[in-house]
N, C-alpha and C positions, 0 to 999 in steps of 0.2 A: 244793504245787508249788514247785520250787526257783527261785531267782532267775535261774538260767541258762535254765530253761524259760520263765519269764515274759518274758525278753528276746526270745524268738523267737515268742511267742504274739501274734497280731494282736488289737488291741483290738476291732475290728469284723469281723464276717463279710464276706468279699468277696462283692459282688453279682455273680451270674452271670446274664446276660441270658437270658430265656426266649423261645425261638422256637417258637411253637406250630404244629402241623400242622392244616390245615383238615379238617373231618369233616362227613359228611352223616348225618342222622337226625332223629327226632322232636324231641328236645330242642334240637338246633341250629335246627330250623325254628321252634320256639316262641320261642327267644331272638331270632331274626331278626325274627319278627312283633312281639314286644314292642318291640324296638329301633325298628322302622319307625313303629309307632303312637306311641311316646313322643316320638321326634324330630319327628314330624309335629305333635303337639299343642304341644310346646315351641316350635318354630321358627315355626309358622304362626299361633298364637293372637294375638300382638300385631298382626298385619297383617289380622286379620278385622274388617271394618267393622261397627259397631253404632250405629244412630242414637240420639243422646242430645241433651238440651236443655241441660244444665248442665255438660257436659264434652266432651272430644274424642270423636269417633265411633269408639270402639275397643271391641271386645268385652270384653277384660280389661284393666283399667287400675287401677294402684295409685297414686292421686293423693295424694301426700304434702302438697302445697301446701294443698289443701282438706280434707285428712284424710278422704278417702273412698276406698273400694275398690269398683270397678265390676266385677262378674262377670256378664256378660250383662245380664239384667234385675234382678239383685240388687245393691243398693247398700248397703254397710255403712259405719257411722260408728264413731267411737271408743267410743260407748256400747255398741256390739255386741262389745266385746273378749272377752266371755265365750264368744262363738261360736268364736273362735280357740282359746281354752283347751279347749273341747270337742273341736275338731278335732285338737289335739295329743294330747289324752287318747285319742281314738279311734284315731289313728295308732299310738300306743305300744301300746295293748292289742291292736290288730290284728296288730302285729309279734309280740307274745308269743303270740297265738292261732295264727298261722300257723306260728311256730317250733315250738310244741308238737305240731303235726300233721305238718309236712313239713320240719322243720329250717330251714336257711338259704336258703329259697326266695327271700326278698327279695334276699339277696346275689347269688344266681346269675342272677336274671332282671331285677330291677327297680331295683337300686341304681344311682345316678348314676355312681359309679366304674366299675361293670361295663359300663354302656351306652357310656360314652365310650371306655373301654379296648377294648371289643369293636369299636367303629367304627374306632379307630386300628389295631388288629390287622388288620382287613379291608383297610385302606389298604396296610399292609405286604404282605399277601398279593397284593394287586392290582398293586403297583408292583415289589416286590422278588422276588416269586415264592413258591413253596412252601417249606416248612421247609428241605429240603436246599439250595435255592438261596440262602436267607438265611444259612444257616450258612457256605456257601462265600463269600458276599459279605463276611461279617464277618471271615473269616480272610485274605482277599486284601488286598494293599497298596492305599493310597488312589490309585486310578487313575480315569480318566474314568467308567467304569461305576459304580464304587462311589459316587463323588461325585454322579453324576446320579441314581441310584436312591434312595440314602439321603437326599440333599438334597431331591429332589422329594417324597418321602413325608413328610418332616418339614415341608416348606413347606406341604403340604396340611393337615397336622395343626395347624400354627399358624394357618392360615386358618380352619379349623373352630373352633379355640379362640377366635379373635377374634370370629367370628360368634356363638359361644355367649355371650361377654360382652356383645356388642352387643344380642343378643336379650333378655338379662336386663335391661339398662338400658331397653329399649323397653317393658317392662311398666310402667315408672314415668313414662312421658311418651308423647306422641303419636308413634307410631313413624315415620310418614313425615316429620314435622317433624324428629325426631332424626336421621334419615338425611341430610336436607339439611344441617342445622346442623353435624353431625359432620364431614362431608367438605368444608365450606367454612370450617371453623375457628371457627364461632360458637356451638358447643354449650357448655353449662356445664362448668366445670372438674371438677365431681364426675362428670359423664358420662365424660370422658376418663380420669379416675383409676379409676373403677369398671370400665370396659371393659379398661383396662390390667391391673389386678390379676386380673380373671377370666380374661383371655387367658393370663397367665403361669401361674396356678394350674391351669387346665384342661389346658394343654399339659404342665406338670410332672407332674400326677397321671395323665393318660391316656397320655402318650408316654414319659416318663422313669421315674418311680417305679413306676407301674402296679401290679404285684402287691405291692410294698412297702407301698402304702397299705392294702391288705387285711390284710397280715400284721402291720404294726407301728404304723400310724396309727389304724386303726379299732378302737374299744373293743368293738364288737359281737362281733368274733372271739374276744375273751377271756371274755366273760360269757355268750355264747349257750348254752353247754353246761348252765348251770343251769336253762334253760327246756326242756331235753329230757326226755321221759318214756321209759320202757322201750319204749313202743309208738310212739314218734316215728319216722316214716319219714325216712331220710336215705341218702345214697349209700353203699353198702356193697359190699364184695368178699366173695363166698361162698368163704371159704378152704377149707372142707371139699371143695367141688366142684372148686375151682381147683387146689389143691395135691395132693390125694390123699395117699397114704402116701409116695410117692417124690419129691414135689415137682413143679415145672413142668418141661416139656421141650418143645423145638421139635419140630414135626411132621416126622418122617423115616420112612424105611422101618421098618415094624413099629410105628410110633407115630402113624399117621394117623387111624384111626377111633377113636371113643369106646371101642369094645370092646377094641381093641388097647391103648389107653392104660390102661384100667382093669386089664387083665390084667397089665400091667407095673407097676401101682401109681402111675401118674402121673395128675394131675388134668387138667381141660380147659384150663387156662391154657397157651397155647403160648409164653409169655414173649416176645411180639412188641414189648412196650413202647409200643404204640399209645396205651394209656390215659394213659401219662405224657406222651407227646408232644403230646397235645391239651389237657392241663391248663393253664389260664391262670395258676395259681399254682405250677406245676412240681412237684407232689407225686406220689407213687406210692401210689395208693389201695389197692394190695395190701398195704401195710404196716399197714392198719387205719385206724380213724377218726382224723382229725387236724384240729386247729383251723384249719389253713390251707385246708381244703376249703370252697369256697363253694357246693357243691351245685348246680352248673350243669348236671350231667348229661351233659357232653360225653364223659366217659370211658365212660359207658353206651353212647352212640352208637358210639364207637370199638370197644368190645368186642363189641357186637352185630354190627357189620359183619364183624369177624374170625370170630365164631361162625357167621355166615351163610355166609361163604366156605369155612369148614372143614366145614360140615355139622353143627355142634354146636347144641344148644338155646341160645336166648338167655337172658339174665338172670344170667350169671356175675358181672357188676357190675350192680347194680340199686338202686332205692329200696327199702329194707327196714328193719325194726326189729330191735333186738337180740333181743327175745323170739322173733320168728319165725326169725331167722337161726340161732339156736342151739337151736331146737326139734328134737326127735327126728324129727318129720315136718313140715317147713315147708310152709305153705300159700301161696297166692297173696297177695302183699303187698296190703294195703288200709288205708285210713285208719280209725283207731279214735277215736271221739268220746266214749268213756265215761270218760275221765280227769276227775277232779274239777277239776283245774287248768284243763283245756281247757274244760270246761263253765262254769266260773266266768268265764273270759275271754269265752266266747261270750255269756253272759247280760249281762255288763257292756257288751259291744259293742252288743247289741240295745237295751238300755235307753238308752245314751247317744246312739245314732243316732236312736232314736225321739224322744228329748227334743230333740235338735238340730233335727230336721225340724219338730217341733211349734213350737219357738221361732221358726224362720225363717218358717213359714207363718202364725203368729199375731202377728207383730210389728206395732206400730202405724206408720202412715205419718207420724205426727207425734210429735215429742219435745217435751215441755213441762216446764219447771222454774220453780218460783216460789220466790223468796227474799225474806224480809222485810228492808227497809232498817232497820238497827238503830242508826244514828247520826243522829238520836235514835230511840229505840224507838217513841215516839208523840209527837204534838204536840197541845196544847190551843189551839184557835184563839180569836180574840177573841169569837166568838159562842158560846163554850163547847162547840163541837163538838170531837170527838176524831178526829185523823187518824193513820192508819197508812199507810206507803208500802211498795210491793212492786215487785220487779223480775221481770218475766215473760220468760223466754227460750223462744222457739219455734223449732224446727228443722223445716223442711219436707223430709221424706225422699223426696218424690215427684219425678218428672221433669216436673212441670208447675207453673206458678205457682198459688198458692192464696191465697184470701181467708179470713180467720178472724174469728169473732165471739167476744168475751170477755164473760162475764157472771159475776156474783157471787151465789151462793145464800146465803140466810140474812140478807140485808140489803136495804133498799129499792133499787130500780133506780137512783134518783138519787144513791145514796151512792157509786157507782163512778165514778171519773174517770180517763180515759185521755189527757188532754191534748187537743190539737186535731187528733188523727189522724182524717182523713175515713174511712179504712178501714185495716184491718190486712192488708197484702198482703206475702207472702213469696215470693220467686222460687224456682224449682226448685233443690233442693239447698242452699239458703241458710238462714241463721238471722237472727233479729231479736230485739233486746232492747227491751222496752216498760216504761216506768215507769207504774205504776198507783197510785191512792190510794183509800182508803176513808175517808169522813168520816161519822161517826155522831153523833146527838144524845147528850148526856151520859148521859141515863138509859138509852138503848138500848146505848150503848157499855159501860156497867157490866155489862150482862147478856149481852154478846156475847163469846164466848171463841174461837170458831172460825168460819172462813169457807171456803166452797168456791168456788174459781175454776174456771169451766167454759170451756175453749177448744175451739171447734167449727169444723172446716173446712167452709165453705159447700158445697163440692162433695160432701161425704160426711158428713152430720150424725151417722151411726152411729159415726164415729171420734172423737167428742167425748172430750176428756181432762179428768178432774176432778183437781184438786190441792187438798188441805186445808192451810190455814195458820192460824196463831194471830192473834188480834186482842188488842191490849193497850190498856188505858185506865188513867187515874189512879184509884187506889183511895182510898177515904175512910179516914182515920186514926181509930181508936177509942181 
């Protein structure tokens, strides 16, 4: 490239706003259903009451102060961090598994960017009108109509973005109290900062950048192709049927019926452009597979509507695999589960889900940790007894107050000392540190190397926890 050419070449591609046309069909209905369910879950969960003893009465609460996560009746602690690891692993493998079967289905229907962009596009349709009206509005000068329609639609988007950020913050504190404190100016500074950041980022991603997030920010668009198989179903254009030998042609006299078009060498594509107009990333699926495609299926709905109105068979654009699309005699598209990669993902999912369910169902309601006090390691008393000291840490994971009994196996009952505690009582969701000591006669101490501490909740003796610790004594020198 010459220096003269480089002087006139833009450094960045100019962004052309995409104004999509609304469409009706099965994929659009499915996307709308997912959107309604997802938003209902996200926006309503923090306000769902759930009676608790040791925390706010909120169904889902991530309490960072007490380091506990409340999810309905499940309470998780920092010790349960491996559950989160398993959840992240399951989510990643599930993404790979679904991608191997049906391509970028996550992007098209479930991704947060897709959901909020879809909602903001609906707002534009509602306030600014259908695609032709929005194109006309964009070209006209800034008059009262343009200011009112564009301003009101973006105001509503900002309002939704604010409530998105507020809802996120409500998961980490008692939602009604946050609502009151926020609007009277007494909420924590972190709450205001979090909500501000999420309001700005949600508005930017859903209303301003929109498809640019999918094309340039999201790494999944770049590496998802390596997870495709030859049998993976993804949105495809049937070029053989659509183009024919003479290419596309608009329906006109002599080219209206399928028979007339085939006789003239034209395919079934009438070059209406409807599939391009409904695409949220602005691509032309007729140019073949493209990384920008998020597999939302809206172009399928658009093409099927045109095919129905023209009296042609559906499926010119459809979910299909490369193998079937280029076969001599294509069959009805269907999911193939026989790929070794897909089978491997599926088995990994089943194993990890089963293990996580087992771990959650069999976790103890009591967490006990026993550590020996090593400064000093042992003490020889004036009566020649040997004393070892231990710190017992008890966590009550239940939602009721619990009384515990502590015993030491392998030594006389009188050897265990717990101070002057009348009883060991731990409140719901709280923990307690107890200093214990074991004092043994010199001869017994010489032959005792290990002790078992047994911590038993009185309300459920079957949940007794046993912890083995060492016992140290002065050894004779030979």
